Structures are given as C-alpha cells and as structure tokens.
C-alpha positions, 0 to 999 in steps of 0.5 A: 519519515515522509510517505510522499518523499521523492527519495525511497527510504533504504528499507524499500530496496528489500521489499517483497511484492505482496499480491494479497496486500498484507505482509508476506512474512506474518500476515499483518495488514497494511494499517499496522506498518511501522512506515509507508512510503509511496512511489509516485514517480512511476505510476502504473495505468490500468486498462481503464486508464486510472493511475496506480501507485506502488505503496511500500510498507515496513512491517513490525516483523521487519519485512518490507513489502509492496502492492499496487494501490489498485489492489488495496482493499477499499474502505468505506468510511462514510457509510450511507445511512439510508442503505437498507431502508 
C-alpha cells in the first residue's frame, strides 16, 4: 500500500471523520494504524494559507477514519538540547 498513491484504497470509502485524531471506535492513535492513505488531490487551505491534507487511517479494530493533517498533534523529533538552561 502506497500512502501517496493517487488512487484511494477501497477501505477509505467507509472512513469516519475523527475530530480528536484517533480512532473513533477504539481510541487508538494514528501511529497504530494498519494502513495509511493521504488524499493529496484535494487540499484544504487554512485561514493562514497553509495547505492541509485528508489523512486516512485503517485501524487494527477494522474502523477506517480520517482527519485533517493540521489537526494532527505535532511531535518534536529533535528537542532543543539547550532548552531549560
């Protein structure tokens, strides 16, 4: 499965909107999804002109759900080693 494929997988057809950015059925986080597809064909532009994408997730519980990329919690992978000094 290619997350950036232009053709959506069949499981996206039954996806539910998840405003809290986790599975609406079992509360699993996006990182635990079995499959991911990003709809890059129809971006949404926020009020500050930033592009957002629909991100679809297929959860291990069988629920398909989606959220806007701008709603996803930001993760700091490179913390500032000088913070707090």
